[in-house]
C-alpha positions as CSV (number, residue, x, y, z in Angstrom):
1,M,6.1,-17.7,33.8
2,N,4.4,-20.1,31.5
3,V,1.0,-19.5,33.1
4,T,1.4,-15.8,32.7
5,R,2.5,-16.1,29.1
6,T,-0.4,-18.5,28.4
7,G,-2.9,-16.1,30.0
8,G,-1.6,-13.2,27.9
9,L,-1.8,-15.2,24.6
10,L,-5.3,-16.4,25.4
11,A,-6.4,-12.8,26.1
12,W,-4.8,-11.7,22.8
13,A,-6.6,-14.4,21.0
14,A,-9.9,-13.5,22.6
15,L,-9.5,-9.9,21.5
16,V,-8.7,-11.0,18.0
17,C,-11.7,-13.3,17.9
18,A,-14.0,-10.5,19.2
19,A,-12.7,-8.3,16.4
20,V,-13.3,-11.1,13.9
21,V,-16.9,-11.4,15.1
22,V,-17.5,-7.6,14.7
23,L,-16.0,-7.6,11.2
24,G,-17.9,-10.7,10.3
25,L,-21.1,-8.9,10.9
26,C,-20.1,-6.2,8.5
27,I,-18.6,-8.1,5.6
28,G,-21.0,-9.7,3.1
29,S,-21.5,-10.1,-0.6
30,A,-21.3,-6.3,-1.2
31,G,-18.0,-6.0,0.7
32,F,-17.8,-4.0,3.9
33,E,-21.1,-2.6,5.2
34,N,-21.8,-0.8,8.4
35,T,-24.3,-3.4,9.6
36,V,-23.6,-2.6,13.2
37,G,-24.7,1.0,12.7
38,A,-27.9,-0.2,11.1
39,L,-28.6,-2.6,14.0
40,L,-28.2,0.3,16.5
41,G,-30.4,2.6,14.5
42,P,-34.1,3.4,14.8
43,P,-36.6,0.6,14.1
44,N,-37.2,0.6,10.3
45,A,-37.1,-1.7,7.3
46,E,-33.3,-1.3,7.0
47,R,-32.8,-2.4,10.6
48,A,-35.1,-5.4,10.2
49,M,-33.3,-6.5,7.1
50,A,-29.9,-6.1,8.8
51,Q,-31.1,-8.1,11.8
52,Q,-32.2,-10.9,9.5
53,I,-28.9,-11.0,7.6
54,V,-26.8,-10.9,10.7
55,W,-28.8,-13.4,12.7
56,D,-29.5,-15.9,10.0
57,I,-26.3,-15.7,7.9
58,R,-23.3,-13.7,9.1
59,L,-23.3,-14.4,12.9
60,P,-23.6,-18.2,12.7
61,R,-21.1,-18.3,9.9
62,T,-18.5,-16.3,11.8
63,L,-19.0,-18.1,15.1
64,G,-18.9,-21.4,13.1
65,A,-15.6,-20.5,11.5
66,L,-14.2,-19.8,14.9
67,A,-15.5,-23.1,16.3
68,A,-14.2,-25.1,13.4
69,G,-10.8,-23.5,13.6
70,A,-10.7,-24.2,17.4
71,L,-11.5,-27.9,16.7
72,L,-8.8,-28.2,14.0
73,G,-6.2,-26.4,16.1
74,L,-6.9,-28.7,19.0
75,A,-6.7,-31.8,16.7
76,G,-3.4,-30.5,15.2
77,A,-1.8,-30.3,18.6
78,L,-3.1,-33.8,19.5
79,A,-1.8,-35.2,16.2
80,Q,1.7,-33.7,16.5
81,G,2.0,-34.8,20.1
82,L,0.7,-38.3,19.4
83,F,2.9,-38.9,16.4
84,R,5.8,-36.9,17.8
85,N,6.1,-35.2,14.5
86,P,5.9,-31.4,14.0
87,L,4.5,-32.0,10.4
88,A,1.6,-34.2,11.5
89,D,-1.9,-32.8,10.8
90,P,-5.4,-33.8,11.9
91,Y,-6.1,-35.7,8.6
92,L,-3.4,-38.3,9.0
93,L,-5.8,-41.0,10.3
94,G,-7.9,-40.9,7.1
95,S,-10.8,-38.9,8.5
96,A,-10.7,-36.3,5.7
97,S,-10.8,-38.9,2.9
98,G,-13.5,-40.9,4.8
99,A,-15.7,-37.8,5.1
100,S,-15.2,-37.0,1.4
101,L,-16.3,-40.5,0.5
102,G,-19.4,-40.2,2.8
103,V,-20.5,-37.0,1.1
104,A,-19.8,-38.4,-2.4
105,L,-21.9,-41.5,-1.7
106,A,-24.7,-39.3,-0.2
107,L,-24.7,-37.0,-3.3
108,A,-24.7,-39.9,-5.7
109,S,-27.6,-41.6,-3.9
110,M,-29.6,-38.4,-3.8
111,G,-28.8,-37.5,-7.4
112,S,-28.7,-33.8,-6.4
113,A,-25.9,-31.6,-7.6
114,G,-27.3,-28.3,-6.4
115,M,-27.3,-28.6,-2.7
116,L,-23.9,-27.4,-1.9
117,G,-23.7,-25.1,-4.8
118,S,-20.5,-24.1,-6.7
119,S,-17.1,-23.4,-5.2
120,V,-17.7,-19.6,-5.5
121,V,-20.8,-18.8,-3.5
122,S,-22.6,-15.5,-3.0
123,E,-24.3,-14.4,0.2
124,A,-27.7,-14.5,-1.6
125,S,-27.3,-18.2,-2.4
126,V,-26.3,-18.8,1.2
127,A,-29.5,-17.0,2.3
128,A,-31.5,-19.1,-0.1
129,S,-30.1,-22.3,1.3
130,V,-30.8,-21.2,4.9
131,F,-34.5,-20.6,4.3
132,S,-35.1,-23.5,1.9
133,S,-36.7,-26.8,2.8
134,S,-33.5,-28.7,1.9
135,V,-32.1,-28.2,5.4
136,W,-32.8,-31.9,6.1
137,V,-30.7,-32.7,3.0
138,R,-27.9,-30.6,4.5
139,L,-28.1,-32.5,7.8
140,G,-28.0,-35.8,5.9
141,L,-24.8,-34.7,4.1
142,T,-23.3,-33.7,7.4
143,G,-24.2,-37.0,9.0
144,A,-22.7,-38.9,6.0
145,A,-19.5,-36.9,6.3
146,F,-19.1,-37.6,10.0
147,A,-20.0,-41.3,9.5
148,G,-17.4,-41.6,6.7
149,A,-14.7,-40.0,8.9
150,V,-15.4,-42.3,11.8
151,L,-15.4,-45.4,9.6
152,A,-12.1,-44.4,8.0
153,V,-10.5,-44.0,11.4
154,M,-11.8,-47.3,12.5
155,L,-10.4,-48.9,9.3
156,T,-7.0,-47.2,10.1
157,L,-7.0,-48.7,13.6
158,S,-7.9,-52.1,12.2
159,L,-5.1,-52.1,9.7
160,A,-2.7,-50.8,12.4
161,R,-3.9,-53.6,14.8
162,G,-4.5,-51.1,17.5
163,V,-2.6,-48.0,18.7
164,Q,0.5,-49.7,20.1
165,H,2.8,-48.8,17.3
166,T,2.8,-45.1,16.2
167,L,4.6,-45.7,13.0
168,R,2.3,-48.5,11.9
169,L,-0.7,-46.2,12.8
170,L,0.8,-43.4,10.7
171,L,1.4,-45.7,7.7
172,A,-2.1,-47.2,8.0
173,G,-3.6,-43.7,8.0
174,V,-1.7,-42.8,4.8
175,I,-2.8,-46.1,3.1
176,V,-6.5,-45.6,4.1
177,G,-6.4,-42.0,2.8
178,V,-5.0,-43.0,-0.6
179,V,-7.4,-46.0,-1.1
180,V,-10.5,-44.2,0.2
181,G,-9.6,-41.1,-1.9
182,A,-9.4,-43.4,-5.0
183,V,-12.9,-44.9,-4.2
184,T,-14.2,-41.3,-3.9
185,S,-12.9,-40.5,-7.3
186,L,-14.6,-43.6,-8.7
187,V,-17.9,-42.6,-7.2
188,L,-17.7,-39.2,-8.7
189,L,-16.6,-40.7,-12.0
190,F,-19.8,-42.7,-12.2
191,S,-21.9,-39.8,-10.8
192,P,-20.7,-36.8,-12.8
193,D,-23.7,-34.7,-11.7
194,S,-22.3,-34.7,-8.2
195,L,-19.0,-33.1,-9.2
196,Q,-20.1,-29.5,-8.9
197,A,-21.8,-30.1,-5.6
198,M,-18.7,-31.9,-4.3
199,Q,-16.5,-28.9,-5.0
200,S,-17.6,-26.9,-2.0
201,F,-16.8,-29.8,0.3
202,L,-13.4,-30.5,-1.3
203,L,-12.3,-26.9,-1.4
204,G,-13.6,-26.1,2.1
205,S,-16.4,-23.6,2.8
206,T,-18.0,-22.0,5.9
207,S,-20.9,-20.6,3.8
208,F,-23.4,-23.2,4.9
209,I,-22.8,-23.2,8.7
210,G,-26.0,-22.5,10.7
211,W,-26.9,-22.3,14.3
212,T,-27.2,-26.1,14.6
213,S,-23.7,-26.6,13.3
214,C,-22.4,-23.9,15.7
215,L,-23.9,-25.6,18.7
216,L,-22.7,-29.0,17.7
217,M,-19.1,-27.8,17.1
218,A,-19.1,-25.9,20.4
219,V,-20.3,-28.9,22.4
220,V,-17.8,-31.2,20.7
221,W,-15.0,-28.8,21.2
222,L,-15.7,-28.5,24.9
223,L,-15.8,-32.3,25.3
224,C,-12.6,-32.7,23.3
225,A,-10.8,-29.9,25.0
226,L,-11.6,-31.3,28.5
227,A,-10.5,-34.8,27.4
228,A,-7.3,-33.5,25.8
229,W,-6.5,-31.5,29.0
230,T,-7.0,-34.6,31.0
231,L,-4.7,-36.7,28.7
232,A,-2.1,-34.0,28.2
233,R,0.3,-35.8,30.7
234,V,0.7,-38.7,28.3
235,L,1.7,-36.4,25.5
236,D,4.3,-34.8,27.7
237,G,5.6,-38.3,28.5
238,L,5.6,-39.4,24.8
239,S,7.6,-36.3,23.9
240,L,10.4,-37.7,26.0
241,G,10.2,-41.1,24.3
242,E,7.9,-44.1,24.6
243,A,10.3,-45.9,27.0
244,T,10.4,-42.8,29.3
245,A,6.6,-42.6,29.2
246,Q,6.3,-46.2,30.3
247,S,8.9,-45.7,33.0
248,L,6.6,-43.0,34.4
249,G,3.9,-45.6,35.0
250,L,1.6,-44.3,32.3
251,P,-0.7,-46.9,30.7
252,I,0.4,-46.0,27.2
253,G,-1.9,-48.2,25.2
254,P,-5.3,-47.2,26.6
255,L,-4.3,-43.5,26.8
256,R,-3.1,-43.5,23.2
257,A,-6.4,-45.1,22.2
258,A,-8.3,-42.3,24.0
259,L,-6.1,-39.7,22.3
260,V,-6.9,-41.2,18.9
261,A,-10.7,-41.1,19.7
262,V,-10.5,-37.4,20.7
263,L,-8.5,-36.6,17.6
264,A,-11.0,-38.4,15.4
265,L,-14.0,-36.8,17.0
266,A,-12.6,-33.3,16.7
267,T,-11.5,-33.7,13.2
268,G,-14.6,-35.5,11.9
269,T,-16.9,-32.9,13.4
270,A,-15.0,-30.0,11.9
271,V,-14.7,-31.6,8.5
272,A,-18.4,-32.6,8.4
273,Q,-19.4,-29.0,8.9
274,T,-16.9,-27.1,6.7
275,G,-15.4,-29.6,4.3
276,L,-11.6,-30.0,3.9
277,I,-9.8,-27.0,5.2
278,A,-6.0,-27.3,5.0
279,F,-3.2,-25.7,7.0
280,V,-5.1,-24.7,10.1
281,G,-4.5,-27.8,12.1
282,L,-0.8,-28.0,11.0
283,A,0.0,-24.3,11.6
284,A,-1.8,-23.5,14.8
285,P,0.5,-25.5,17.1
286,H,3.6,-24.2,15.2
287,L,2.6,-20.6,15.7
288,V,1.9,-21.2,19.4
289,R,5.3,-22.9,19.9
290,A,7.0,-20.0,18.1
291,M,5.5,-17.6,20.7
292,A,5.9,-19.7,23.9
293,R,7.3,-23.1,24.9
294,V,4.6,-24.6,27.0
295,P,3.6,-28.1,28.1
296,H,0.8,-29.9,26.3
297,R,-1.8,-29.0,28.9
298,Q,-1.5,-25.4,28.0
299,L,-0.7,-26.0,24.3
300,M,-4.2,-27.5,23.8
301,W,-6.0,-24.3,24.8
302,L,-3.5,-22.1,22.9
303,S,-3.7,-24.2,19.8
304,S,-7.5,-24.1,19.8
305,A,-7.4,-20.3,20.2
306,M,-4.9,-19.9,17.4
307,G,-6.9,-22.2,15.1
308,A,-10.0,-20.0,15.7
309,V,-8.0,-16.9,14.9
310,L,-6.6,-18.4,11.7
311,L,-9.8,-19.8,10.3
312,G,-11.8,-16.8,11.4
313,G,-9.4,-14.4,9.7
314,A,-9.3,-16.5,6.6
315,D,-13.1,-16.6,6.4
316,L,-13.1,-12.8,6.5
317,L,-10.6,-12.6,3.7
318,A,-12.4,-15.1,1.6
319,R,-15.6,-13.0,1.8
320,W,-13.9,-9.6,1.2
321,L,-11.1,-10.2,-1.3
322,I,-13.1,-10.6,-4.5
323,A,-16.6,-9.5,-3.3
324,P,-19.3,-9.9,-4.5
325,Q,-17.9,-13.3,-5.3
326,E,-16.3,-15.4,-2.7
327,L,-13.1,-17.5,-2.5
328,P,-13.3,-21.0,-1.0
329,V,-11.8,-20.6,2.4
330,G,-9.9,-24.0,2.1
331,V,-8.1,-22.7,-0.9
332,L,-7.1,-19.5,0.8
333,T,-5.8,-21.3,3.9
334,A,-3.8,-23.7,1.7
335,V,-2.1,-20.8,-0.1
336,L,-1.4,-18.9,3.1
337,G,-0.1,-22.1,4.7
338,G,2.2,-22.8,1.7
339,L,3.6,-19.3,1.9
340,Y,4.1,-19.7,5.7
341,L,6.0,-23.0,5.3
342,L,8.1,-21.5,2.4
343,W,9.0,-18.6,4.7
344,L,10.1,-21.0,7.4
345,M,12.3,-22.9,4.9
346,H,13.8,-19.6,3.6
347,R,14.6,-18.5,7.1
348,G,16.9,-21.5,7.3
349,S,16.7,-21.8,11.1
350,G,16.5,-25.6,11.0
351,S,13.2,-25.7,12.8
352,L,9.5,-25.3,12.1
353,G,7.8,-23.1,14.5
354,G,10.2,-23.8,17.3
355,L,10.3,-27.6,16.8
356,R,13.4,-29.3,15.5
357,T,12.8,-31.5,12.6
């Protein structure tokens, strides 16, 4: 029954993602445009322009949003299973604050405030960034974000003295997030020219995703999904209690360390490409559990699919709602996520997405 339900949900998610891709080709700075019709039309200047816009801007952005959502959904399922807490999200180990510090330091060292642009970005500015020579600067910022995320997670593990105690790991992550966030604020205070450029990262944006980012996120997602599928048994054991998991003969310490590594890799990769996007990693596993009670081996795939649907749909809304301007997708997901959690509280069922709190 679970396998059938899982297959049905995955098929539904695949159809929604396909619809998101088609709509993503047609929604730009001017709102909805029949770009697909232009692509299928006779060869002319309009078709050539449509091909350039679709191939260089809209298609990689749409696919990148789906990939980043899949990474965050997978990381959210791992975090909630690892910490045995339905309110855990992928940023609990300090990866988000570490990535922010890495970007802030990179911007301050380069003294460039115009690379990322403002928090409200038009499609024309995205096109300019795609064809500009500053692509290496963009790659440098991505590398700085990923390095900051990895170092923050390593600092969390060091403070927690390993992964043996879940509560200590959780508290260490909170401490690292607060302290590193304060350091980021100091860096921006002494480098005010970086504030505007930093906004896009802090608010979350898919505007600058290119084909390189898409390929990177797809490869990392595949590796993380396979690793999570392999390690799903330990999450099922931990859900019954640590003593029960140990009685099953599972090497809890090494497996928990592997889970933390997968969680950090998935989160750091997504954050490095899109900035801080709230709610997706928290809500995707909740929505899956509300639809079907499945073991973690199936939950991983479903949460990835749900994360892709959530971020892909939010990206379309961010482009369309106030066109020709654009909302930061991270702000939109935070608002929608807050409304979702308020609805759950108002429903008064005593649970969040099927999990007792």
